[in-house]
mmCIF file of the N, C-alpha and C atoms, coordinates in Angstrom:
data_MODEL
# 
_entry.id   MODEL 
# 
loop_
_atom_site.group_PDB 
_atom_site.id 
_atom_site.type_symbol 
_atom_site.label_atom_id 
_atom_site.label_alt_id 
_atom_site.label_comp_id 
_atom_site.label_asym_id 
_atom_site.label_entity_id 
_atom_site.label_seq_id 
_atom_site.pdbx_PDB_ins_code 
_atom_site.Cartn_x 
_atom_site.Cartn_y 
_atom_site.Cartn_z 
_atom_site.occupancy 
_atom_site.B_iso_or_equiv 
_atom_site.pdbx_formal_charge 
_atom_site.auth_seq_id 
_atom_site.auth_comp_id 
_atom_site.auth_asym_id 
_atom_site.auth_atom_id 
_atom_site.pdbx_PDB_model_num 
ATOM 1   N N  . MET A 1 1  ? 0.845  -1.165 0.000  1.00 0.00 ? 1  MET A N  1 
ATOM 2   C CA . MET A 1 1  ? 0.000  0.000  0.000  1.00 0.00 ? 1  MET A CA 1 
ATOM 3   C C  . MET A 1 1  ? 0.901  1.242  0.000  1.00 0.00 ? 1  MET A C  1 
ATOM 4   N N  . PRO A 1 2  ? 0.714  2.152  -0.945 1.00 0.00 ? 2  PRO A N  1 
ATOM 5   C CA . PRO A 1 2  ? 1.547  3.359  -1.007 1.00 0.00 ? 2  PRO A CA 1 
ATOM 6   C C  . PRO A 1 2  ? 1.156  4.349  0.098  1.00 0.00 ? 2  PRO A C  1 
ATOM 7   N N  . THR A 1 3  ? 2.157  5.068  0.569  1.00 0.00 ? 3  THR A N  1 
ATOM 8   C CA . THR A 1 3  ? 1.876  6.070  1.596  1.00 0.00 ? 3  THR A CA 1 
ATOM 9   C C  . THR A 1 3  ? 1.389  7.356  0.936  1.00 0.00 ? 3  THR A C  1 
ATOM 10  N N  . ILE A 1 4  ? 0.516  8.022  1.612  1.00 0.00 ? 4  ILE A N  1 
ATOM 11  C CA . ILE A 1 4  ? -0.026 9.282  1.104  1.00 0.00 ? 4  ILE A CA 1 
ATOM 12  C C  . ILE A 1 4  ? 0.742  10.415 1.759  1.00 0.00 ? 4  ILE A C  1 
ATOM 13  N N  . ARG A 1 5  ? 1.339  11.249 0.943  1.00 0.00 ? 5  ARG A N  1 
ATOM 14  C CA . ARG A 1 5  ? 2.079  12.394 1.457  1.00 0.00 ? 5  ARG A CA 1 
ATOM 15  C C  . ARG A 1 5  ? 1.214  13.637 1.365  1.00 0.00 ? 5  ARG A C  1 
ATOM 16  N N  . ARG A 1 6  ? 1.208  14.355 2.453  1.00 0.00 ? 6  ARG A N  1 
ATOM 17  C CA . ARG A 1 6  ? 0.458  15.601 2.470  1.00 0.00 ? 6  ARG A CA 1 
ATOM 18  C C  . ARG A 1 6  ? 1.348  16.715 1.944  1.00 0.00 ? 6  ARG A C  1 
ATOM 19  N N  . ARG A 1 7  ? 0.843  17.472 1.036  1.00 0.00 ? 7  ARG A N  1 
ATOM 20  C CA . ARG A 1 7  ? 1.610  18.552 0.434  1.00 0.00 ? 7  ARG A CA 1 
ATOM 21  C C  . ARG A 1 7  ? 1.490  19.807 1.291  1.00 0.00 ? 7  ARG A C  1 
ATOM 22  N N  . ILE A 1 8  ? 2.634  20.350 1.663  1.00 0.00 ? 8  ILE A N  1 
ATOM 23  C CA . ILE A 1 8  ? 2.670  21.579 2.447  1.00 0.00 ? 8  ILE A CA 1 
ATOM 24  C C  . ILE A 1 8  ? 3.124  22.707 1.538  1.00 0.00 ? 8  ILE A C  1 
ATOM 25  N N  . SER A 1 9  ? 2.379  23.779 1.586  1.00 0.00 ? 9  SER A N  1 
ATOM 26  C CA . SER A 1 9  ? 2.703  24.929 0.753  1.00 0.00 ? 9  SER A CA 1 
ATOM 27  C C  . SER A 1 9  ? 4.035  25.540 1.208  1.00 0.00 ? 9  SER A C  1 
ATOM 28  N N  . PRO A 1 10 ? 4.987  25.781 0.289  1.00 0.00 ? 10 PRO A N  1 
ATOM 29  C CA . PRO A 1 10 ? 6.268  26.348 0.695  1.00 0.00 ? 10 PRO A CA 1 
ATOM 30  C C  . PRO A 1 10 ? 6.176  27.807 1.131  1.00 0.00 ? 10 PRO A C  1 
ATOM 31  N N  . SER A 1 11 ? 5.107  28.519 0.740  1.00 0.00 ? 11 SER A N  1 
ATOM 32  C CA . SER A 1 11 ? 4.986  29.925 1.101  1.00 0.00 ? 11 SER A CA 1 
ATOM 33  C C  . SER A 1 11 ? 4.487  30.117 2.531  1.00 0.00 ? 11 SER A C  1 
ATOM 34  N N  . ARG A 1 12 ? 3.856  29.124 3.110  1.00 0.00 ? 12 ARG A N  1 
ATOM 35  C CA . ARG A 1 12 ? 3.334  29.223 4.472  1.00 0.00 ? 12 ARG A CA 1 
ATOM 36  C C  . ARG A 1 12 ? 3.714  27.982 5.277  1.00 0.00 ? 12 ARG A C  1 
ATOM 37  N N  . PRO A 1 13 ? 4.906  27.992 5.872  1.00 0.00 ? 13 PRO A N  1 
ATOM 38  C CA . PRO A 1 13 ? 5.255  26.846 6.718  1.00 0.00 ? 13 PRO A CA 1 
ATOM 39  C C  . PRO A 1 13 ? 4.390  26.815 7.971  1.00 0.00 ? 13 PRO A C  1 
ATOM 40  N N  . THR A 1 14 ? 4.166  25.628 8.498  1.00 0.00 ? 14 THR A N  1 
ATOM 41  C CA . THR A 1 14 ? 3.298  25.503 9.661  1.00 0.00 ? 14 THR A CA 1 
ATOM 42  C C  . THR A 1 14 ? 4.031  25.915 10.922 1.00 0.00 ? 14 THR A C  1 
ATOM 43  N N  . GLY A 1 15 ? 3.308  26.494 11.866 1.00 0.00 ? 15 GLY A N  1 
ATOM 44  C CA . GLY A 1 15 ? 3.855  26.863 13.154 1.00 0.00 ? 15 GLY A CA 1 
ATOM 45  C C  . GLY A 1 15 ? 4.586  28.193 13.191 1.00 0.00 ? 15 GLY A C  1 
ATOM 46  N N  . VAL A 1 16 ? 4.569  28.961 12.111 1.00 0.00 ? 16 VAL A N  1 
ATOM 47  C CA . VAL A 1 16 ? 5.278  30.236 12.070 1.00 0.00 ? 16 VAL A CA 1 
ATOM 48  C C  . VAL A 1 16 ? 4.252  31.351 11.971 1.00 0.00 ? 16 VAL A C  1 
ATOM 49  N N  . LYS A 1 17 ? 4.366  32.346 12.876 1.00 0.00 ? 17 LYS A N  1 
ATOM 50  C CA . LYS A 1 17 ? 3.479  33.501 12.795 1.00 0.00 ? 17 LYS A CA 1 
ATOM 51  C C  . LYS A 1 17 ? 4.101  34.525 11.858 1.00 0.00 ? 17 LYS A C  1 
ATOM 52  N N  . PHE A 1 18 ? 3.286  35.113 11.030 1.00 0.00 ? 18 PHE A N  1 
ATOM 53  C CA . PHE A 1 18 ? 3.775  36.078 10.058 1.00 0.00 ? 18 PHE A CA 1 
ATOM 54  C C  . PHE A 1 18 ? 3.496  37.498 10.537 1.00 0.00 ? 18 PHE A C  1 
ATOM 55  N N  . LEU A 1 19 ? 4.448  38.380 10.332 1.00 0.00 ? 19 LEU A N  1 
ATOM 56  C CA . LEU A 1 19 ? 4.298  39.773 10.696 1.00 0.00 ? 19 LEU A CA 1 
ATOM 57  C C  . LEU A 1 19 ? 3.915  40.585 9.474  1.00 0.00 ? 19 LEU A C  1 
ATOM 58  N N  . ASN A 1 20 ? 3.128  41.589 9.675  1.00 0.00 ? 20 ASN A N  1 
ATOM 59  C CA . ASN A 1 20 ? 2.888  42.526 8.601  1.00 0.00 ? 20 ASN A CA 1 
ATOM 60  C C  . ASN A 1 20 ? 3.753  43.759 8.842  1.00 0.00 ? 20 ASN A C  1 
ATOM 61  N N  . ALA A 1 21 ? 3.782  44.657 7.916  1.00 0.00 ? 21 ALA A N  1 
ATOM 62  C CA . ALA A 1 21 ? 4.681  45.808 7.990  1.00 0.00 ? 21 ALA A CA 1 
ATOM 63  C C  . ALA A 1 21 ? 4.338  46.731 9.155  1.00 0.00 ? 21 ALA A C  1 
ATOM 64  N N  . SER A 1 22 ? 3.059  46.912 9.437  1.00 0.00 ? 22 SER A N  1 
ATOM 65  C CA . SER A 1 22 ? 2.684  47.822 10.524 1.00 0.00 ? 22 SER A CA 1 
ATOM 66  C C  . SER A 1 22 ? 3.130  47.274 11.877 1.00 0.00 ? 22 SER A C  1 
ATOM 67  N N  . THR A 1 23 ? 2.985  45.982 12.101 1.00 0.00 ? 23 THR A N  1 
ATOM 68  C CA . THR A 1 23 ? 3.430  45.393 13.362 1.00 0.00 ? 23 THR A CA 1 
ATOM 69  C C  . THR A 1 23 ? 4.936  45.525 13.515 1.00 0.00 ? 23 THR A C  1 
ATOM 70  N N  . LEU A 1 24 ? 5.655  45.327 12.444 1.00 0.00 ? 24 LEU A N  1 
ATOM 71  C CA . LEU A 1 24 ? 7.106  45.440 12.493 1.00 0.00 ? 24 LEU A CA 1 
ATOM 72  C C  . LEU A 1 24 ? 7.550  46.876 12.790 1.00 0.00 ? 24 LEU A C  1 
ATOM 73  N N  . LEU A 1 25 ? 6.939  47.840 12.129 1.00 0.00 ? 25 LEU A N  1 
ATOM 74  C CA . LEU A 1 25 ? 7.316  49.238 12.345 1.00 0.00 ? 25 LEU A CA 1 
ATOM 75  C C  . LEU A 1 25 ? 6.930  49.732 13.741 1.00 0.00 ? 25 LEU A C  1 
ATOM 76  N N  . TRP A 1 26 ? 5.768  49.348 14.232 1.00 0.00 ? 26 TRP A N  1 
ATOM 77  C CA . TRP A 1 26 ? 5.389  49.730 15.591 1.00 0.00 ? 26 TRP A CA 1 
ATOM 78  C C  . TRP A 1 26 ? 6.349  49.108 16.602 1.00 0.00 ? 26 TRP A C  1 
ATOM 79  N N  . GLY A 1 27 ? 6.761  47.867 16.358 1.00 0.00 ? 27 GLY A N  1 
ATOM 80  C CA . GLY A 1 27 ? 7.712  47.217 17.243 1.00 0.00 ? 27 GLY A CA 1 
ATOM 81  C C  . GLY A 1 27 ? 9.054  47.932 17.274 1.00 0.00 ? 27 GLY A C  1 
ATOM 82  N N  . VAL A 1 28 ? 9.522  48.369 16.121 1.00 0.00 ? 28 VAL A N  1 
ATOM 83  C CA . VAL A 1 28 ? 10.779 49.128 16.063 1.00 0.00 ? 28 VAL A CA 1 
ATOM 84  C C  . VAL A 1 28 ? 10.628 50.466 16.786 1.00 0.00 ? 28 VAL A C  1 
ATOM 85  N N  . LEU A 1 29 ? 9.507  51.135 16.596 1.00 0.00 ? 29 LEU A N  1 
ATOM 86  C CA . LEU A 1 29 ? 9.267  52.421 17.252 1.00 0.00 ? 29 LEU A CA 1 
ATOM 87  C C  . LEU A 1 29 ? 9.257  52.268 18.772 1.00 0.00 ? 29 LEU A C  1 
ATOM 88  N N  . PHE A 1 30 ? 8.499  51.302 19.278 1.00 0.00 ? 30 PHE A N  1 
ATOM 89  C CA . PHE A 1 30 ? 8.426  51.113 20.724 1.00 0.00 ? 30 PHE A CA 1 
ATOM 90  C C  . PHE A 1 30 ? 9.756  50.610 21.282 1.00 0.00 ? 30 PHE A C  1 
ATOM 91  N N  . GLY A 1 31 ? 10.485 49.830 20.523 1.00 0.00 ? 31 GLY A N  1 
ATOM 92  C CA . GLY A 1 31 ? 11.799 49.390 20.976 1.00 0.00 ? 31 GLY A CA 1 
ATOM 93  C C  . GLY A 1 31 ? 12.788 50.536 21.092 1.00 0.00 ? 31 GLY A C  1 
ATOM 94  N N  . SER A 1 32 ? 12.747 51.477 20.150 1.00 0.00 ? 32 SER A N  1 
ATOM 95  C CA . SER A 1 32 ? 13.663 52.619 20.227 1.00 0.00 ? 32 SER A CA 1 
ATOM 96  C C  . SER A 1 32 ? 13.266 53.578 21.355 1.00 0.00 ? 32 SER A C  1 
ATOM 97  N N  . ILE A 1 33 ? 11.985 53.770 21.575 1.00 0.00 ? 33 ILE A N  1 
ATOM 98  C CA . ILE A 1 33 ? 11.538 54.582 22.713 1.00 0.00 ? 33 ILE A CA 1 
ATOM 99  C C  . ILE A 1 33 ? 11.930 53.894 24.020 1.00 0.00 ? 33 ILE A C  1 
ATOM 100 N N  . GLY A 1 34 ? 11.817 52.572 24.053 1.00 0.00 ? 34 GLY A N  1 
ATOM 101 C CA . GLY A 1 34 ? 12.231 51.808 25.227 1.00 0.00 ? 34 GLY A CA 1 
ATOM 102 C C  . GLY A 1 34 ? 13.718 51.938 25.499 1.00 0.00 ? 34 GLY A C  1 
ATOM 103 N N  . LEU A 1 35 ? 14.524 51.983 24.447 1.00 0.00 ? 35 LEU A N  1 
ATOM 104 C CA . LEU A 1 35 ? 15.959 52.192 24.636 1.00 0.00 ? 35 LEU A CA 1 
ATOM 105 C C  . LEU A 1 35 ? 16.228 53.555 25.252 1.00 0.00 ? 35 LEU A C  1 
ATOM 106 N N  . GLY A 1 36 ? 15.506 54.569 24.801 1.00 0.00 ? 36 GLY A N  1 
ATOM 107 C CA . GLY A 1 36 ? 15.643 55.903 25.384 1.00 0.00 ? 36 GLY A CA 1 
ATOM 108 C C  . GLY A 1 36 ? 15.242 55.926 26.849 1.00 0.00 ? 36 GLY A C  1 
ATOM 109 N N  . PHE A 1 37 ? 14.130 55.270 27.193 1.00 0.00 ? 37 PHE A N  1 
ATOM 110 C CA . PHE A 1 37 ? 13.710 55.181 28.594 1.00 0.00 ? 37 PHE A CA 1 
ATOM 111 C C  . PHE A 1 37 ? 14.752 54.445 29.425 1.00 0.00 ? 37 PHE A C  1 
ATOM 112 N N  . PHE A 1 38 ? 15.296 53.365 28.873 1.00 0.00 ? 38 PHE A N  1 
ATOM 113 C CA . PHE A 1 38 ? 16.280 52.570 29.596 1.00 0.00 ? 38 PHE A CA 1 
ATOM 114 C C  . PHE A 1 38 ? 17.542 53.384 29.888 1.00 0.00 ? 38 PHE A C  1 
ATOM 115 N N  . ILE A 1 39 ? 18.044 54.103 28.890 1.00 0.00 ? 39 ILE A N  1 
ATOM 116 C CA . ILE A 1 39 ? 19.248 54.914 29.074 1.00 0.00 ? 39 ILE A CA 1 
ATOM 117 C C  . ILE A 1 39 ? 18.984 56.039 30.080 1.00 0.00 ? 39 ILE A C  1 
ATOM 118 N N  . TYR A 1 40 ? 17.831 56.677 29.973 1.00 0.00 ? 40 TYR A N  1 
ATOM 119 C CA . TYR A 1 40 ? 17.475 57.739 30.925 1.00 0.00 ? 40 TYR A CA 1 
ATOM 120 C C  . TYR A 1 40 ? 17.388 57.185 32.348 1.00 0.00 ? 40 TYR A C  1 
ATOM 121 N N  . GLY A 1 41 ? 16.718 56.056 32.507 1.00 0.00 ? 41 GLY A N  1 
ATOM 122 C CA . GLY A 1 41 ? 16.572 55.466 33.835 1.00 0.00 ? 41 GLY A CA 1 
ATOM 123 C C  . GLY A 1 41 ? 17.890 55.021 34.426 1.00 0.00 ? 41 GLY A C  1 
ATOM 124 N N  . LYS A 1 42 ? 18.775 54.546 33.586 1.00 0.00 ? 42 LYS A N  1 
ATOM 125 C CA . LYS A 1 42 ? 20.084 54.103 34.070 1.00 0.00 ? 42 LYS A CA 1 
ATOM 126 C C  . LYS A 1 42 ? 20.939 55.290 34.506 1.00 0.00 ? 42 LYS A C  1 
ATOM 127 N N  . LYS A 1 43 ? 20.933 56.358 33.718 1.00 0.00 ? 43 LYS A N  1 
ATOM 128 C CA . LYS A 1 43 ? 21.749 57.527 34.063 1.00 0.00 ? 43 LYS A CA 1 
ATOM 129 C C  . LYS A 1 43 ? 21.195 58.276 35.267 1.00 0.00 ? 43 LYS A C  1 
ATOM 130 N N  . GLN A 1 44 ? 19.889 58.379 35.385 1.00 0.00 ? 44 GLN A N  1 
ATOM 131 C CA . GLN A 1 44 ? 19.267 59.107 36.490 1.00 0.00 ? 44 GLN A CA 1 
ATOM 132 C C  . GLN A 1 44 ? 19.022 58.223 37.704 1.00 0.00 ? 44 GLN A C  1 
ATOM 133 N N  . ARG A 1 45 ? 19.311 56.952 37.586 1.00 0.00 ? 45 ARG A N  1 
ATOM 134 C CA . ARG A 1 45 ? 19.063 55.966 38.643 1.00 0.00 ? 45 ARG A CA 1 
ATOM 135 C C  . ARG A 1 45 ? 17.595 55.966 39.063 1.00 0.00 ? 45 ARG A C  1 
ATOM 136 N N  . ALA A 1 46 ? 16.731 56.019 38.067 1.00 0.00 ? 46 ALA A N  1 
ATOM 137 C CA . ALA A 1 46 ? 15.281 55.977 38.279 1.00 0.00 ? 46 ALA A CA 1 
ATOM 138 C C  . ALA A 1 46 ? 14.779 54.612 37.834 1.00 0.00 ? 46 ALA A C  1 
ATOM 139 N N  . ILE A 1 47 ? 14.156 53.882 38.731 1.00 0.00 ? 47 ILE A N  1 
ATOM 140 C CA . ILE A 1 47 ? 13.782 52.501 38.473 1.00 0.00 ? 47 ILE A CA 1 
ATOM 141 C C  . ILE A 1 47 ? 12.582 52.377 37.524 1.00 0.00 ? 47 ILE A C  1 
ATOM 142 N N  . VAL A 1 48 ? 11.616 53.292 37.609 1.00 0.00 ? 48 VAL A N  1 
ATOM 143 C CA . VAL A 1 48 ? 10.400 53.169 36.792 1.00 0.00 ? 48 VAL A CA 1 
ATOM 144 C C  . VAL A 1 48 ? 10.703 53.331 35.294 1.00 0.00 ? 48 VAL A C  1 
ATOM 145 N N  . PRO A 1 49 ? 11.434 54.374 34.856 1.00 0.00 ? 49 PRO A N  1 
ATOM 146 C CA . PRO A 1 49 ? 11.756 54.440 33.429 1.00 0.00 ? 49 PRO A CA 1 
ATOM 147 C C  . PRO A 1 49 ? 12.658 53.299 32.966 1.00 0.00 ? 49 PRO A C  1 
ATOM 148 N N  . LEU A 1 50 ? 13.525 52.815 33.853 1.00 0.00 ? 50 LEU A N  1 
ATOM 149 C CA . LEU A 1 50 ? 14.409 51.701 33.509 1.00 0.00 ? 50 LEU A CA 1 
ATOM 150 C C  . LEU A 1 50 ? 13.610 50.442 33.211 1.00 0.00 ? 50 LEU A C  1 
ATOM 151 N N  . ILE A 1 51 ? 12.670 50.120 34.082 1.00 0.00 ? 51 ILE A N  1 
ATOM 152 C CA . ILE A 1 51 ? 11.859 48.908 33.886 1.00 0.00 ? 51 ILE A CA 1 
ATOM 153 C C  . ILE A 1 51 ? 10.895 49.077 32.720 1.00 0.00 ? 51 ILE A C  1 
ATOM 154 N N  . CYS A 1 52 ? 10.309 50.258 32.573 1.00 0.00 ? 52 CYS A N  1 
ATOM 155 C CA . CYS A 1 52 ? 9.420  50.497 31.433 1.00 0.00 ? 52 CYS A CA 1 
ATOM 156 C C  . CYS A 1 52 ? 10.193 50.423 30.122 1.00 0.00 ? 52 CYS A C  1 
ATOM 157 N N  . GLY A 1 53 ? 11.434 50.888 30.126 1.00 0.00 ? 53 GLY A N  1 
ATOM 158 C CA . GLY A 1 53 ? 12.266 50.784 28.935 1.00 0.00 ? 53 GLY A CA 1 
ATOM 159 C C  . GLY A 1 53 ? 12.551 49.344 28.574 1.00 0.00 ? 53 GLY A C  1 
ATOM 160 N N  . LEU A 1 54 ? 12.878 48.528 29.560 1.00 0.00 ? 54 LEU A N  1 
ATOM 161 C CA . LEU A 1 54 ? 13.086 47.105 29.294 1.00 0.00 ? 54 LEU A CA 1 
ATOM 162 C C  . LEU A 1 54 ? 11.816 46.442 28.768 1.00 0.00 ? 54 LEU A C  1 
ATOM 163 N N  . ALA A 1 55 ? 10.683 46.791 29.369 1.00 0.00 ? 55 ALA A N  1 
ATOM 164 C CA . ALA A 1 55 ? 9.413  46.219 28.924 1.00 0.00 ? 55 ALA A CA 1 
ATOM 165 C C  . ALA A 1 55 ? 9.072  46.664 27.507 1.00 0.00 ? 55 ALA A C  1 
ATOM 166 N N  . LEU A 1 56 ? 9.332  47.943 27.179 1.00 0.00 ? 56 LEU A N  1 
ATOM 167 C CA . LEU A 1 56 ? 9.049  48.436 25.832 1.00 0.00 ? 56 LEU A CA 1 
ATOM 168 C C  . LEU A 1 56 ? 9.934  47.766 24.786 1.00 0.00 ? 56 LEU A C  1 
ATOM 169 N N  . MET A 1 57 ? 11.153 47.402 25.164 1.00 0.00 ? 57 MET A N  1 
ATOM 170 C CA . MET A 1 57 ? 12.027 46.724 24.211 1.00 0.00 ? 57 MET A CA 1 
ATOM 171 C C  . MET A 1 57 ? 11.654 45.253 24.044 1.00 0.00 ? 57 MET A C  1 
ATOM 172 N N  . ALA A 1 58 ? 11.069 44.642 25.067 1.00 0.00 ? 58 ALA A N  1 
ATOM 173 C CA . ALA A 1 58 ? 10.812 43.203 25.022 1.00 0.00 ? 58 ALA A CA 1 
ATOM 174 C C  . ALA A 1 58 ? 9.409  42.818 24.563 1.00 0.00 ? 58 ALA A C  1 
ATOM 175 N N  . PHE A 1 59 ? 8.403  43.636 24.879 1.00 0.00 ? 59 PHE A N  1 
ATOM 176 C CA . PHE A 1 59 ? 7.035  43.175 24.637 1.00 0.00 ? 59 PHE A CA 1 
ATOM 177 C C  . PHE A 1 59 ? 6.657  42.998 23.167 1.00 0.00 ? 59 PHE A C  1 
ATOM 178 N N  . PRO A 1 60 ? 7.248  43.700 22.177 1.00 0.00 ? 60 PRO A N  1 
ATOM 179 C CA . PRO A 1 60 ? 6.836  43.425 20.792 1.00 0.00 ? 60 PRO A CA 1 
ATOM 180 C C  . PRO A 1 60 ? 7.119  41.997 20.319 1.00 0.00 ? 60 PRO A C  1 
ATOM 181 N N  . TYR A 1 61 ? 8.004  41.287 21.020 1.00 0.00 ? 61 TYR A N  1 
ATOM 182 C CA . TYR A 1 61 ? 8.267  39.891 20.662 1.00 0.00 ? 61 TYR A CA 1 
ATOM 183 C C  . TYR A 1 61 ? 7.128  38.969 21.065 1.00 0.00 ? 61 TYR A C  1 
ATOM 184 N N  . PHE A 1 62 ? 6.315  39.391 22.014 1.00 0.00 ? 62 PHE A N  1 
ATOM 185 C CA . PHE A 1 62 ? 5.277  38.529 22.555 1.00 0.00 ? 62 PHE A CA 1 
ATOM 186 C C  . PHE A 1 62 ? 3.862  38.914 22.143 1.00 0.00 ? 62 PHE A C  1 
ATOM 187 N N  . VAL A 1 63 ? 3.677  40.084 21.558 1.00 0.00 ? 63 VAL A N  1 
ATOM 188 C CA . VAL A 1 63 ? 2.353  40.557 21.150 1.00 0.00 ? 63 VAL A CA 1 
ATOM 189 C C  . VAL A 1 63 ? 2.268  40.472 19.630 1.00 0.00 ? 63 VAL A C  1 
ATOM 190 N N  . SER A 1 64 ? 1.221  39.827 19.127 1.00 0.00 ? 64 SER A N  1 
ATOM 191 C CA . SER A 1 64 ? 1.137  39.611 17.688 1.00 0.00 ? 64 SER A CA 1 
ATOM 192 C C  . SER A 1 64 ? 0.179  40.574 16.971 1.00 0.00 ? 64 SER A C  1 
ATOM 193 N N  . GLY A 1 65 ? -0.805 41.106 17.635 1.00 0.00 ? 65 GLY A N  1 
ATOM 194 C CA . GLY A 1 65 ? -1.769 41.987 16.988 1.00 0.00 ? 65 GLY A CA 1 
ATOM 195 C C  . GLY A 1 65 ? -1.324 43.443 17.005 1.00 0.00 ? 65 GLY A C  1 
ATOM 196 N N  . THR A 1 66 ? -1.593 44.160 15.933 1.00 0.00 ? 66 THR A N  1 
ATOM 197 C CA . THR A 1 66 ? -1.160 45.544 15.820 1.00 0.00 ? 66 THR A CA 1 
ATOM 198 C C  . THR A 1 66 ? -1.880 46.444 16.815 1.00 0.00 ? 66 THR A C  1 
ATOM 199 N N  . VAL A 1 67 ? -3.168 46.271 16.968 1.00 0.00 ? 67 VAL A N  1 
ATOM 200 C CA . VAL A 1 67 ? -3.940 47.117 17.878 1.00 0.00 ? 67 VAL A CA 1 
ATOM 201 C C  . VAL A 1 67 ? -3.492 46.886 19.317 1.00 0.00 ? 67 VAL A C  1 
ATOM 202 N N  . LEU A 1 68 ? -3.310 45.635 19.692 1.00 0.00 ? 68 LEU A N  1 
ATOM 203 C CA . LEU A 1 68 ? -2.851 45.315 21.044 1.00 0.00 ? 68 LEU A CA 1 
ATOM 204 C C  . LEU A 1 68 ? -1.430 45.832 21.265 1.00 0.00 ? 68 LEU A C  1 
ATOM 205 N N  . LEU A 1 69 ? -0.612 45.775 20.238 1.00 0.00 ? 69 LEU A N  1 
ATOM 206 C CA . LEU A 1 69 ? 0.760  46.286 20.317 1.00 0.00 ? 69 LEU A CA 1 
ATOM 207 C C  . LEU A 1 69 ? 0.769  47.782 20.609 1.00 0.00 ? 69 LEU A C  1 
ATOM 208 N N  . VAL A 1 70 ? -0.068 48.527 19.925 1.00 0.00 ? 70 VAL A N  1 
ATOM 209 C CA . VAL A 1 70 ? -0.142 49.980 20.128 1.00 0.00 ? 70 VAL A CA 1 
ATOM 210 C C  . VAL A 1 70 ? -0.705 50.306 21.507 1.00 0.00 ? 70 VAL A C  1 
ATOM 211 N N  . LEU A 1 71 ? -1.728 49.588 21.942 1.00 0.00 ? 71 LEU A N  1 
ATOM 212 C CA . LEU A 1 71 ? -2.329 49.861 23.250 1.00 0.00 ? 71 LEU A CA 1 
ATOM 213 C C  . LEU A 1 71 ? -1.359 49.571 24.396 1.00 0.00 ? 71 LEU A C  1 
ATOM 214 N N  . VAL A 1 72 ? -0.698 48.436 24.345 1.00 0.00 ? 72 VAL A N  1 
ATOM 215 C CA . VAL A 1 72 ? 0.252  48.090 25.406 1.00 0.00 ? 72 VAL A CA 1 
ATOM 216 C C  . VAL A 1 72 ? 1.445  49.041 25.376 1.00 0.00 ? 72 VAL A C  1 
ATOM 217 N N  . GLY A 1 73 ? 1.923  49.395 24.188 1.00 0.00 ? 73 GLY A N  1 
ATOM 218 C CA . GLY A 1 73 ? 3.048  50.321 24.076 1.00 0.00 ? 73 GLY A CA 1 
ATOM 219 C C  . GLY A 1 73 ? 2.714  51.695 24.607 1.00 0.00 ? 73 GLY A C  1 
ATOM 220 N N  . ALA A 1 74 ? 1.531  52.194 24.310 1.00 0.00 ? 74 ALA A N  1 
ATOM 221 C CA . ALA A 1 74 ? 1.119  53.509 24.821 1.00 0.00 ? 74 ALA A CA 1 
ATOM 222 C C  . ALA A 1 74 ? 0.975  53.481 26.335 1.00 0.00 ? 74 ALA A C  1 
ATOM 223 N N  . MET A 1 75 ? 0.462  52.372 26.860 1.00 0.00 ? 75 MET A N  1 
ATOM 224 C CA . MET A 1 75 ? 0.318  52.247 28.305 1.00 0.00 ? 75 MET A CA 1 
ATOM 225 C C  . MET A 1 75 ? 1.694  52.204 28.985 1.00 0.00 ? 75 MET A C  1 
ATOM 226 N N  . LEU A 1 76 ? 2.631  51.470 28.419 1.00 0.00 ? 76 LEU A N  1 
ATOM 227 C CA . LEU A 1 76 ? 3.972  51.394 29.005 1.00 0.00 ? 76 LEU A CA 1 
ATOM 228 C C  . LEU A 1 76 ? 4.707  52.729 28.907 1.00 0.00 ? 76 LEU A C  1 
ATOM 229 N N  . MET A 1 77 ? 4.433  53.495 27.878 1.00 0.00 ? 77 MET A N  1 
ATOM 230 C CA . MET A 1 77 ? 5.066  54.809 27.758 1.00 0.00 ? 77 MET A CA 1 
ATOM 231 C C  . MET A 1 77 ? 4.474  55.804 28.755 1.00 0.00 ? 77 MET A C  1 
ATOM 232 N N  . ALA A 1 78 ? 3.223  55.633 29.159 1.00 0.00 ? 78 ALA A N  1 
ATOM 233 C CA . ALA A 1 78 ? 2.561  56.559 30.072 1.00 0.00 ? 78 ALA A CA 1 
ATOM 234 C C  . ALA A 1 78 ? 2.869  56.261 31.537 1.00 0.00 ? 78 ALA A C  1 
ATOM 235 N N  . ILE A 1 79 ? 3.300  55.060 31.843 1.00 0.00 ? 79 ILE A N  1 
ATOM 236 C CA . ILE A 1 79 ? 3.547  54.690 33.239 1.00 0.00 ? 79 ILE A CA 1 
ATOM 237 C C  . ILE A 1 79 ? 4.562  55.600 33.921 1.00 0.00 ? 79 ILE A C  1 
ATOM 238 N N  . PRO A 1 80 ? 5.725  55.927 33.323 1.00 0.00 ? 80 PRO A N  1 
ATOM 239 C CA . PRO A 1 80 ? 6.672  56.810 34.032 1.00 0.00 ? 80 PRO A CA 1 
ATOM 240 C C  . PRO A 1 80 ? 6.140  58.216 34.290 1.00 0.00 ? 80 PRO A C  1 
ATOM 241 N N  . TYR A 1 81 ? 5.165  58.647 33.510 1.00 0.00 ? 81 TYR A N  1 
ATOM 242 C CA . TYR A 1 81 ? 4.582  59.967 33.721 1.00 0.00 ? 81 TYR A CA 1 
ATOM 243 C C  . TYR A 1 81 ? 3.734  59.992 34.991 1.00 0.00 ? 81 TYR A C  1 
ATOM 244 N N  . PHE A 1 82 ? 3.032  58.907 35.259 1.00 0.00 ? 82 PHE A N  1 
ATOM 245 C CA . PHE A 1 82 ? 2.111  58.868 36.389 1.00 0.00 ? 82 PHE A CA 1 
ATOM 246 C C  . PHE A 1 82 ? 2.740  58.303 37.662 1.00 0.00 ? 82 PHE A C  1 
ATOM 247 N N  . ILE A 1 83 ? 3.750  57.461 37.535 1.00 0.00 ? 83 ILE A N  1 
ATOM 248 C CA . ILE A 1 83 ? 4.373  56.849 38.705 1.00 0.00 ? 83 ILE A CA 1 
ATOM 249 C C  . ILE A 1 83 ? 5.785  57.399 38.839 1.00 0.00 ? 83 ILE A C  1 
ATOM 250 N N  . ARG A 1 84 ? 6.018  58.085 39.910 1.00 0.00 ? 84 ARG A N  1 
ATOM 251 C CA . ARG A 1 84 ? 7.346  58.666 40.173 1.00 0.00 ? 84 ARG A CA 1 
ATOM 252 C C  . ARG A 1 84 ? 7.846  58.107 41.503 1.00 0.00 ? 84 ARG A C  1 
ATOM 253 N N  . LEU A 1 85 ? 8.965  57.417 41.437 1.00 0.00 ? 85 LEU A N  1 
ATOM 254 C CA . LEU A 1 85 ? 9.566  56.871 42.673 1.00 0.00 ? 85 LEU A CA 1 
ATOM 255 C C  . LEU A 1 85 ? 10.906 57.483 42.920 1.00 0.00 ? 85 LEU A C  1 
# 
């Protein structure tokens, strides 16, 4: 009995999430703002901008939707304004 091979499309491998241009650009924008927050927090020895900067640089790797990416990024950018330690 011959084996049946399932054909997988080469343009869409399984298990890989695809990014669109807007998600990629928003991720770069929030990552660069996060770098600025991180450098500011490190030089001023302020913990809130330092942690928000790290979070802004890391979270685009874990969020896949563009709208959610913008909402979380805006929230992380606003935290140092409201919380001062």
